C-alpha positions in Angstrom: -26.1 -16.6 -215.4 -22.9 -14.8 -216.2 -19.4 -15.7 -215.1 -17.5 -13.5 -212.7 -16.7 -10.2 -214.4 -16.5 -6.6 -213.6 -19.6 -4.4 -214.5 -18.7 -1.0 -213.2 -19.0 -1.3 -209.4 -20.9 -4.5 -209.6 -19.5 -8.0 -209.7 -21.4 -10.8 -211.4 -22.0 -13.9 -209.3 -20.7 -17.4 -210.1 -22.2 -19.2 -207.1 -24.7 -18.7 -204.3 -24.7 -19.3 -200.6 -27.6 -21.3 -199.3 -27.9 -20.0 -195.8 -31.1 -22.0 -195.2 -31.7 -23.3 -191.7 -28.1 -23.3 -190.7 -28.4 -20.2 -188.7 -31.8 -21.0 -187.1 -30.6 -23.7 -184.8 -28.0 -23.8 -182.1 -27.6 -27.6 -182.8 -27.3 -27.9 -186.6 -26.1 -31.5 -186.4 -29.3 -32.5 -184.5 -31.3 -30.7 -187.1 -29.5 -32.5 -189.8 -30.1 -35.8 -188.2 -33.8 -35.0 -187.9 -34.1 -34.1 -191.6 -32.0 -37.1 -192.6 -34.4 -39.4 -190.7 -37.4 -37.7 -192.3 -35.8 -38.2 -195.7 -35.1 -41.9 -195.1 -38.6 -42.5 -193.8 -40.1 -40.7 -196.9 -37.9 -42.6 -199.4 -38.4 -46.0 -197.7 -42.2 -45.5 -197.3 -42.8 -44.4 -200.8 -40.5 -47.0 -202.3 -42.4 -49.7 -200.4 -45.6 -48.4 -201.8 -44.3 -48.6 -205.4 -42.9 -52.1 -204.9 -46.2 -53.3 -203.2 -48.4 -51.9 -206.0 -46.1 -53.2 -208.7 -45.9 -56.7 -207.2 -49.6 -57.3 -206.5 -51.9 -57.8 -209.5 -54.9 -56.9 -207.3 -53.6 -53.3 -207.0 -53.2 -52.8 -210.8 -56.1 -50.3 -210.8 -56.3 -46.5 -211.7 -56.3 -45.5 -208.0 -53.2 -47.4 -207.2 -51.6 -46.4 -210.5 -51.9 -42.7 -209.5 -50.8 -43.5 -206.0 -47.6 -45.2 -207.2 -46.8 -42.2 -209.4 -47.4 -39.9 -206.4 -45.0 -42.0 -204.4 -42.3 -41.8 -207.1 -42.8 -38.0 -207.4 -42.5 -37.6 -203.7 -39.2 -39.4 -203.6 -37.9 -37.2 -206.4 -39.4 -34.1 -204.8 -37.8 -34.5 -201.4 -34.5 -35.6 -203.0 -34.3 -32.3 -204.8 -33.9 -30.3 -201.6 -33.3 -32.2 -198.4 -29.9 -34.0 -199.2 -28.3 -30.7 -200.0 -29.8 -29.1 -196.9 -28.4 -32.0 -194.7 -24.9 -31.5 -196.2 -25.1 -27.8 -195.5 -26.0 -28.4 -191.9 -23.2 -30.9 -191.4 -20.5 -28.9 -193.2 -19.4 -25.3 -193.7 -19.7 -25.6 -197.4 -22.9 -23.8 -198.1 -22.3 -22.8 -201.7 -24.1 -24.0 -204.8 -23.0 -23.2 -208.4 -25.2 -21.1 -210.7 -25.7 -24.2 -212.9 -26.5 -26.3 -209.9 -28.9 -23.7 -208.6 -30.7 -23.6 -212.0 -30.9 -27.4 -212.1 -32.4 -27.5 -208.6 -34.9 -24.8 -209.5 -36.0 -26.8 -212.6 -36.5 -30.1 -210.8 -38.1 -28.5 -207.8 -40.8 -26.7 -210.0 -41.3 -29.8 -212.0 -41.9 -32.1 -209.0 -44.0 -29.6 -206.9 -46.3 -29.1 -209.8 -46.5 -32.8 -210.6 -47.4 -33.4 -206.9 -50.1 -30.8 -207.1 -51.6 -32.2 -210.4 -51.5 -35.8 -209.2 -53.4 -34.8 -206.0 -56.0 -33.3 -208.4 -56.2 -36.4 -210.6 -56.5 -38.6 -207.5 -59.4 -36.5 -206.2 -61.2 -36.8 -209.6 -60.6 -40.6 -209.5 -62.3 -40.8 -206.0 -65.1 -38.6 -207.3 -65.9 -40.9 -210.2 -65.5 -44.0 -208.0 -67.9 -42.7 -205.3 -70.4 -40.5 -207.2 -70.6 -42.5 -210.5 -69.5 -46.1 -209.6 -71.3 -47.7 -212.6 -69.4 -45.6 -215.1 -66.0 -45.8 -213.3 -64.5 -48.6 -215.5 -65.3 -46.8 -218.7 -64.6 -43.3 -217.5 -61.2 -43.9 -215.8 -59.7 -46.4 -218.2 -56.0 -47.5 -218.2 -55.4 -45.7 -221.4 -56.8 -42.5 -220.0 -54.6 -42.9 -216.9 -51.4 -43.3 -219.0 -52.3 -40.3 -221.2 -53.1 -38.2 -218.1 -49.8 -38.9 -216.4 -47.8 -38.4 -219.6 -49.6 -35.1 -220.3 -48.9 -33.9 -216.7 -45.2 -34.6 -217.1 -45.1 -32.6 -220.3 -46.9 -29.7 -218.8 -44.9 -29.6 -215.6 -41.5 -29.9 -217.4 -42.4 -27.1 -219.8 -43.6 -24.9 -217.0 -40.4 -25.5 -215.1 -38.3 -24.9 -218.2 -40.1 -21.5 -218.7 -39.2 -20.3 -215.2 -35.6 -21.7 -215.5 -35.0 -19.9 -218.8 -36.4 -16.7 -217.5 -34.2 -17.0 -214.4 -31.1 -17.8 -216.5 -31.4 -14.4 -218.3 -31.3 -12.4 -215.1 -28.2 -10.7 -213.7 -27.1 -11.3 -210.1 -24.7 -8.6 -208.9 -24.6 -7.8 -205.3 -25.3 -10.3 -202.5 -25.2 -14.0 -203.3 -26.7 -15.1 -200.0 -30.0 -17.0 -200.4 -31.9 -17.1 -197.1 -33.4 -20.4 -197.9 -32.3 -24.1 -197.9 -32.7 -24.5 -201.7 -32.9 -22.3 -204.9 -36.4 -21.1 -205.0 -38.1 -18.5 -207.2 -38.7 -15.7 -204.6 -35.3 -15.7 -202.9 -33.5 -15.6 -206.3 -35.7 -12.8 -207.6 -35.0 -10.8 -204.5 -31.2 -11.0 -205.3 -31.4 -10.1 -208.9 -30.4 -6.6 -210.1 -32.4 -7.0 -213.4 -36.0 -6.2 -214.1 -37.9 -9.1 -212.8 -41.4 -7.9 -213.7 -41.7 -10.6 -216.4 -40.8 -13.3 -214.0 -43.3 -12.1 -211.4 -46.0 -11.8 -214.1 -45.4 -15.5 -215.1 -45.6 -16.6 -211.5 -48.9 -14.8 -211.0 -50.4 -16.0 -214.3 -49.1 -19.3 -215.4 -48.1 -20.3 -211.8 -51.5 -19.3 -210.4 -53.2 -21.3 -213.2 -51.2 -24.5 -212.4 -51.6 -24.0 -208.6 -55.1 -22.8 -208.1 -56.9 -24.7 -210.8 -56.0 -28.1 -209.3 -56.9 -26.8 -205.9 -60.4 -25.7 -207.2 -60.9 -29.1 -208.8 -59.9 -30.9 -205.6 -62.2 -28.9 -203.5 -65.1 -29.3 -206.0 -64.5 -33.1 -206.2 -64.5 -33.6 -202.5 -67.5 -31.3 -202.1 -69.5 -33.5 -204.5 -68.1 -36.6 -202.7 -69.3 -35.3 -199.3 -72.8 -34.6 -200.8 -72.9 -38.2 -202.0 -71.7 -39.6 -198.7 -74.4 -37.8 -196.8 -77.0 -39.8 -198.8 -75.5 -43.1 -197.6 -77.9 -44.7 -195.2 -75.2 -46.7 -193.3 -73.8 -44.6 -190.4 -70.6 -46.8 -190.4 -70.1 -46.3 -194.1 -70.5 -42.5 -193.8 -68.0 -42.4 -190.9 -65.4 -44.5 -192.8 -65.8 -42.4 -196.0 -65.6 -39.1 -194.1 -62.5 -40.2 -192.2 -60.7 -41.1 -195.4 -61.7 -37.9 -197.2 -60.8 -35.7 -194.2 -57.3 -37.2 -194.1 -56.8 -36.6 -197.8 -58.0 -33.1 -197.4 -55.7 -32.4 -194.5 -52.7 -33.2 -196.8 -54.2 -31.0 -199.5 -54.6 -28.1 -197.0 -51.1 -28.6 -195.6 -49.6 -28.7 -199.1 -51.5 -25.9 -200.7 -51.8 -23.7 -197.6 -48.1 -23.4 -197.1 -47.3 -23.2 -200.8 -49.8 -20.4 -201.4 -48.5 -18.5 -198.4 -45.0 -18.6 -199.9 -45.8 -17.8 -203.5 -49.0 -15.7 -203.6 -49.0 -13.7 -200.5 -48.0 -10.0 -200.6 -44.2 -9.5 -200.7 -44.3 -7.3 -197.7 -45.5 -10.2 -195.5 -42.6 -12.4 -196.4 -39.7 -13.1 -194.1 -36.8 -15.4 -194.9 -37.3 -17.5 -191.8 -41.1 -17.8 -192.3 -40.7 -18.8 -196.0 -38.1 -21.4 -195.1 -40.3 -22.9 -192.4 -43.4 -22.9 -194.7 -41.3 -24.6 -197.4 -40.3 -27.3 -195.0 -43.9 -28.2 -194.6 -44.7 -28.9 -198.2 -41.3 -30.1 -199.4 -40.6 -32.5 -196.5 -43.5 -33.1 -194.1 -46.2 -33.7 -196.8 -44.2 -36.2 -198.8 -43.4 -38.1 -195.6 -47.1 -38.2 -194.6 -48.5 -39.2 -197.9 -47.6 -43.0 -197.7 -49.4 -43.2 -194.3 -52.4 -41.2 -195.2 -53.1 -42.5 -198.7 -51.9 -46.1 -198.2 -52.2 -47.4 -194.7 -56.0 -47.1 -194.6 -56.3 -49.5 -197.5 -56.6 -53.1 -196.5 -55.5 -54.4 -199.9 -52.4 -52.2 -199.8 -51.6 -53.2 -196.2 -51.7 -56.9 -197.2 -49.5 -56.1 -200.2 -47.0 -54.2 -198.0 -46.9 -57.1 -195.5 -46.2 -59.5 -198.4 -43.5 -57.3 -199.8 -41.8 -57.0 -196.4 -41.9 -60.7 -195.8 -40.3 -61.6 -199.1 
């Protein structure tokens, strides 16, 4: 981003205005309170999951290792966008510096991709545990889990760095009003007066690869899991497994459905209000629901949570 200087009749932009949800409610303070409560519930719920898993040796298994990483990522994910949005709703200071905007974009892309890839890894973990239980200990080893998570962090950070560097080389000349509650790719590209064809190509190629490949793996894993469950003779066992998998899939559908709507639908179908509301679903609602859906159905984790709360 360039500093403020004259370029003919165009003035380079030094900061952006995050209009966000401030104009969509007649009671912004109530809206801020709602999002603050959602934020606190998300942070508290995911922090308790991390503490419970870390403090109970019985939960030191691949499934709970991935779950604790997902909880950590969800805390970081929601912390990238919601605190700034709450401040904007409570004050008249809606601006964010160019450097702050780039930083928010980098962390947002890193955490949203990490969330997606962890959901994929967790689906694979459940596939091996249910479909190939005798090979689970050797297939999903602790060393493999560590290498997987480390590799995912490298991939997501490099992907975020690529988008951030491409965005940093664009010029922003006319309006500096972002009709969103955080610095996202599409709203920024719409404001640029540069050629954004390379940015769009990267979104549609690299972005599609990182978004749609995990989704395909998740759907394939759960499809194979359902086929295995149907062979279970116990009706109660089938119902319990279907209930758990359907809840997991509901989060996947909520997360991916809204994200794909924002990033991969035709540009003509986008509206600022619609994109902002869709973004609320996968940036705020999904991280808040994850601790309940992935954790509270586990008896071992419930016991560990009770033990943590009573300490």
